[in-house]
Steps between C-alpha positions, in 0.01 A plus 500: 500500500518155357613456142165339410312806631728732307447299182122510552511876552714543191261283296204705623671823398574349159139394450377844603743660254377273218139586579577871503687473168203320348261771623722775361526323165120475478478872578755581229302289255179686587673835455642395162162378375330814630751713307424311179127542563535872577700547180226325301228715659703812424522399134127431484412834660737700282443332163131528400535261205647232722231554763231451235634153427444397862182691584212271600206512259267658756730799570608802302878528462507834689318347797725195489811721517355682802437168672853386415637808675307393808632146455855638514425644843329180613799293391746729677296486821462125471878460470559724800252284693668178385842624610366584845539875454135573578355404836137393538381844612686674219363253245149601601602866467630442146194295405272780622712752311465301176127448541440864591574565133246419234770349279594261780140387539455464124820297482391269781152462347655387173813309607468424873352155443786418264756603761320277750501206258872532429598533868759238580575545867419669828661832399281522189187405695580754776545778244187406307292475816608850606414643156172313486399616849583862415310469171194357674507792742468739201237360262432831318650385170357492152574178307842495333505640151217747550 
């Protein structure tokens, strides 16, 4: 092997390593932010006075806390999807599982459009599309807050 070919191969390996390190750092950042968010949701769901401060005007605090519990599950599933731990078929399974529950449908009725608005990339859009499709397949939901 010529020296120039060896140097090119070495450079390619180095670039691949840098790309992989960047991907892993992004994943670590997502995990860290998800942990902060989960901690915040846990505080809101366990401290009624704190939850009241953040409850939207059109919801009762008790209903808001129930929807936050569902949001915790949605966030955990979304992170698993983002990290590549849920394949496409399994994502549909989890979406159906969430929307088989009335609380999942009520959550998506109330906050699904917000999740779609805040989507920043393909992973978010893939997750939201799966949840939205599963929600549409089960329209038997009363409006949130009722």
